[in-house]
Backbone as ProteinMPNN parsed JSONL, in Angstrom:
{"seq_chain_A": "MTVHRAVRIIAGCFILLSLALAHFSGQADLSRLSWLWFTAFVGANLLQSGFTNFCPMDKILARCGLKECGK", "coords_chain_A": {"N_chain_A": [[-3.39, -74.934, 90.983], [-5.641, -77.219, 89.831], [-8.407, -79.229, 90.562], [-8.808, -81.337, 88.915], [-6.333, -81.387, 87.58], [-4.71, -82.313, 89.934], [-5.918, -84.845, 90.317], [-5.032, -86.27, 88.229], [-2.241, -86.163, 88.746], [-1.996, -87.566, 91.126], [-3.236, -90.107, 90.436], [-1.499, -90.875, 88.379], [0.949, -91.027, 90.002], [0.307, -93.149, 91.898], [-0.235, -95.355, 90.2], [2.304, -95.729, 89.199], [3.879, -96.121, 91.382], [2.579, -98.686, 92.303], [3.476, -100.246, 90.295], [6.221, -100.206, 90.749], [6.465, -101.241, 93.358], [5.44, -104.048, 92.838], [7.386, -104.833, 91.076], [9.851, -104.504, 92.636], [9.296, -106.351, 94.789], [9.404, -108.697, 93.623], [7.401, -109.659, 92.245], [6.832, -109.178, 89.684], [8.178, -109.144, 86.449], [9.896, -106.936, 84.988], [11.61, -106.837, 82.882], [11.05, -108.248, 80.729], [8.67, -108.3, 78.064], [5.421, -107.188, 78.628], [2.036, -106.848, 80.018], [2.269, -105.244, 82.035], [4.072, -103.08, 80.981], [2.157, -101.411, 79.596], [0.672, -100.496, 81.619], [2.663, -98.925, 82.925], [3.112, -97.026, 80.915], [0.704, -95.653, 80.765], [0.505, -94.685, 83.507], [2.79, -93.077, 83.444], [1.889, -91.122, 81.456], [-0.355, -90.006, 82.805], [1.004, -88.798, 84.818], [2.731, -86.887, 83.691], [0.72, -85.418, 82.298], [-0.505, -84.272, 84.365], [1.302, -82.152, 85.31], [1.667, -80.862, 82.816], [-0.467, -80.567, 81.781], [-1.328, -81.431, 79.3], [-2.799, -83.838, 77.577], [-2.859, -86.674, 75.568], [-5.229, -88.193, 75.241], [-7.325, -86.497, 75.988], [-7.274, -84.746, 73.609], [-7.629, -86.549, 71.813], [-10.402, -87.444, 72.327], [-11.804, -85.014, 72.434], [-11.691, -84.439, 69.528], [-13.26, -86.465, 68.642], [-15.744, -85.301, 69.402], [-16.566, -85.048, 72.036], [-17.221, -82.933, 74.87], [-15.03, -80.534, 76.176], [-13.657, -80.124, 79.409], [-15.241, -77.958, 81.621], [-16.178, -76.216, 79.329]], "CA_chain_A": [[-3.598, -76.211, 90.428], [-7.151, -77.409, 89.9], [-8.814, -80.805, 91.093], [-8.578, -82.133, 87.574], [-4.939, -81.842, 87.553], [-4.388, -82.941, 90.934], [-6.243, -86.239, 90.188], [-4.112, -86.824, 87.19], [-0.877, -86.425, 89.242], [-2.126, -88.676, 92.208], [-3.415, -91.318, 89.876], [-0.162, -91.412, 87.849], [1.939, -91.616, 91.164], [-0.329, -94.702, 92.529], [0.089, -96.53, 89.285], [3.824, -96.085, 89.134], [4.176, -96.761, 92.669], [2.261, -99.951, 92.471], [4.424, -101.127, 89.404], [7.681, -100.256, 91.461], [6.376, -102.304, 94.459], [5.301, -105.231, 92.269], [8.883, -105.238, 90.567], [10.941, -104.806, 93.578], [8.909, -107.437, 95.649], [9.705, -109.873, 92.781], [6.174, -110.21, 91.837], [6.603, -108.864, 88.322], [9.484, -109.091, 85.856], [9.828, -105.877, 83.852], [12.697, -107.126, 82.063], [10.373, -108.895, 79.457], [7.534, -107.554, 77.516], [4.282, -107.676, 79.352], [1.081, -105.817, 80.052], [2.725, -103.942, 82.913], [4.698, -101.909, 80.528], [1.071, -100.66, 79.064], [0.3, -99.726, 82.692], [3.647, -97.915, 83.183], [2.868, -96.043, 80.093], [-0.618, -94.933, 81.333], [0.837, -93.997, 84.58], [3.589, -91.773, 83.028], [1.163, -90.189, 80.757], [-1.08, -89.48, 83.787], [1.773, -87.895, 85.733], [3.132, -85.67, 83.039], [-0.337, -84.602, 82.112], [-0.796, -83.239, 85.748], [2.234, -81.16, 85.273], [1.888, -80.078, 81.685], [-1.975, -80.134, 81.383], [-1.4, -81.944, 77.873], [-3.266, -85.291, 77.549], [-3.267, -87.108, 74.317], [-6.67, -88.711, 75.245], [-8.255, -85.373, 75.961], [-7.354, -84.466, 72.375], [-8.592, -87.565, 70.906], [-11.704, -87.377, 72.708], [-12.135, -83.649, 71.751], [-11.832, -84.562, 68.009], [-14.497, -87.188, 68.453], [-16.831, -84.694, 69.549], [-16.83, -84.775, 73.368], [-17.109, -81.465, 75.23], [-13.894, -80.262, 76.977], [-14.085, -79.736, 80.792], [-15.426, -76.39, 81.571], [-16.616, -75.478, 78.221]], "C_chain_A": [[-5.033, -76.676, 90.789], [-7.168, -79.136, 90.372], [-8.497, -81.623, 90.0], [-6.994, -82.48, 87.465], [-4.395, -82.475, 88.611], [-4.69, -84.524, 90.851], [-5.457, -86.895, 89.431], [-2.655, -87.147, 87.974], [-0.916, -87.54, 90.377], [-2.253, -89.929, 91.491], [-2.049, -91.8, 89.06], [0.88, -91.865, 88.96], [1.516, -92.965, 91.592], [0.064, -95.718, 91.479], [1.673, -96.75, 89.146], [4.354, -96.656, 90.375], [3.85, -98.308, 92.662], [3.137, -100.857, 91.486], [5.818, -101.45, 90.083], [7.376, -101.392, 92.549], [6.18, -103.739, 93.831], [6.785, -105.694, 91.629], [9.733, -105.483, 91.66], [10.423, -105.802, 94.724], [9.08, -108.597, 94.787], [8.39, -110.473, 92.341], [5.876, -110.037, 90.24], [7.875, -108.767, 87.676], [9.351, -108.15, 84.861], [10.754, -105.774, 82.843], [12.162, -107.77, 80.576], [9.064, -108.214, 79.331], [6.269, -108.084, 78.186], [3.157, -106.627, 79.448], [1.332, -104.72, 81.071], [3.442, -102.852, 82.243], [3.436, -100.968, 80.024], [0.643, -99.87, 80.243], [1.341, -98.576, 83.117], [3.51, -96.663, 82.265], [1.703, -95.15, 80.446], [-0.232, -94.141, 82.432], [1.668, -92.916, 84.241], [2.948, -90.613, 82.29], [0.248, -89.331, 81.725], [-0.305, -88.363, 84.545], [2.245, -86.614, 85.009], [1.967, -84.804, 82.44], [-0.906, -83.668, 83.182], [0.006, -82.254, 85.722], [2.205, -80.184, 84.112], [0.518, -79.722, 81.133], [-2.121, -80.54, 79.805], [-1.689, -83.252, 78.136], [-3.49, -85.812, 76.203], [-4.729, -87.604, 74.154], [-7.627, -87.546, 75.34], [-8.32, -84.836, 74.5], [-8.015, -85.204, 71.382], [-10.046, -87.384, 71.09], [-12.464, -86.038, 72.33], [-12.546, -83.674, 70.278], [-13.049, -85.31, 67.754], [-15.682, -86.635, 68.944], [-17.281, -84.312, 71.057], [-16.337, -83.308, 73.891], [-15.898, -81.39, 76.223], [-14.378, -79.681, 78.447], [-13.997, -78.33, 80.972], [-15.877, -75.547, 80.515], [-18.03, -75.979, 77.962]], "O_chain_A": [[-5.509, -76.517, 91.913], [-6.25, -79.95, 90.472], [-7.875, -82.663, 90.219], [-6.532, -83.609, 87.301], [-3.515, -83.288, 88.328], [-3.872, -85.358, 91.24], [-5.094, -88.027, 89.751], [-2.054, -88.211, 87.823], [0.024, -88.321, 90.525], [-1.497, -90.85, 91.803], [-1.627, -92.955, 89.123], [1.548, -92.893, 88.851], [2.345, -93.873, 91.641], [0.609, -96.779, 91.781], [2.169, -97.867, 88.999], [5.181, -97.568, 90.386], [4.719, -99.123, 92.97], [3.47, -102.003, 91.788], [6.418, -102.525, 90.045], [8.07, -102.409, 92.553], [6.82, -104.639, 94.375], [7.197, -106.848, 91.74], [10.346, -106.548, 91.726], [11.234, -106.036, 95.62], [8.848, -109.655, 95.371], [8.298, -111.675, 92.095], [4.95, -110.585, 89.642], [8.769, -108.273, 88.362], [8.717, -108.455, 83.85], [10.787, -104.848, 82.033], [12.811, -107.744, 79.53], [8.462, -107.669, 80.256], [6.079, -109.296, 78.294], [3.376, -105.527, 78.94], [0.82, -103.601, 81.057], [3.488, -101.75, 82.79], [3.655, -99.757, 80.03], [0.27, -98.709, 80.076], [0.969, -97.494, 83.57], [3.72, -95.516, 82.659], [1.833, -93.927, 80.391], [-0.555, -92.953, 82.43], [1.37, -91.804, 84.678], [3.295, -89.437, 82.401], [0.087, -88.127, 81.521], [-0.788, -87.272, 84.849], [2.198, -85.499, 85.528], [2.171, -83.634, 82.117], [-1.556, -82.637, 83.011], [-0.503, -81.219, 86.15], [2.566, -79.01, 84.207], [0.305, -78.859, 80.282], [-2.986, -79.989, 79.124], [-0.939, -83.885, 78.879], [-4.455, -85.303, 75.634], [-5.352, -87.454, 73.103], [-8.713, -87.64, 74.77], [-9.432, -84.459, 74.128], [-8.707, -84.817, 70.44], [-10.816, -87.198, 70.147], [-13.638, -86.054, 71.961], [-13.528, -83.072, 69.844], [-13.828, -84.984, 66.859], [-16.683, -87.35, 68.967], [-18.149, -83.474, 71.3], [-15.362, -82.683, 73.473], [-15.843, -82.26, 77.092], [-15.329, -78.91, 78.577], [-13.06, -77.604, 80.64], [-15.985, -74.33, 80.663], [-18.69, -75.512, 77.035]]}, "name": "protein", "num_of_chains": 1, "seq": "MTVHRAVRIIAGCFILLSLALAHFSGQADLSRLSWLWFTAFVGANLLQSGFTNFCPMDKILARCGLKECGK"}
């Protein structure tokens, strides 16, 4: 595992953990549509990209002309 992948995994876990803590402490109501769902989406994408090494944003930025990491 590379540092790049580890950062994605850790960031995804922290985002999902913070959402869970906000929800279970009663500070956030995830039963209605809110911006917290966008945060959950970003966290889930970070987490899966750490394990699969596939990130949609990487592909989008590469098509826009940005250099890929290590190339």
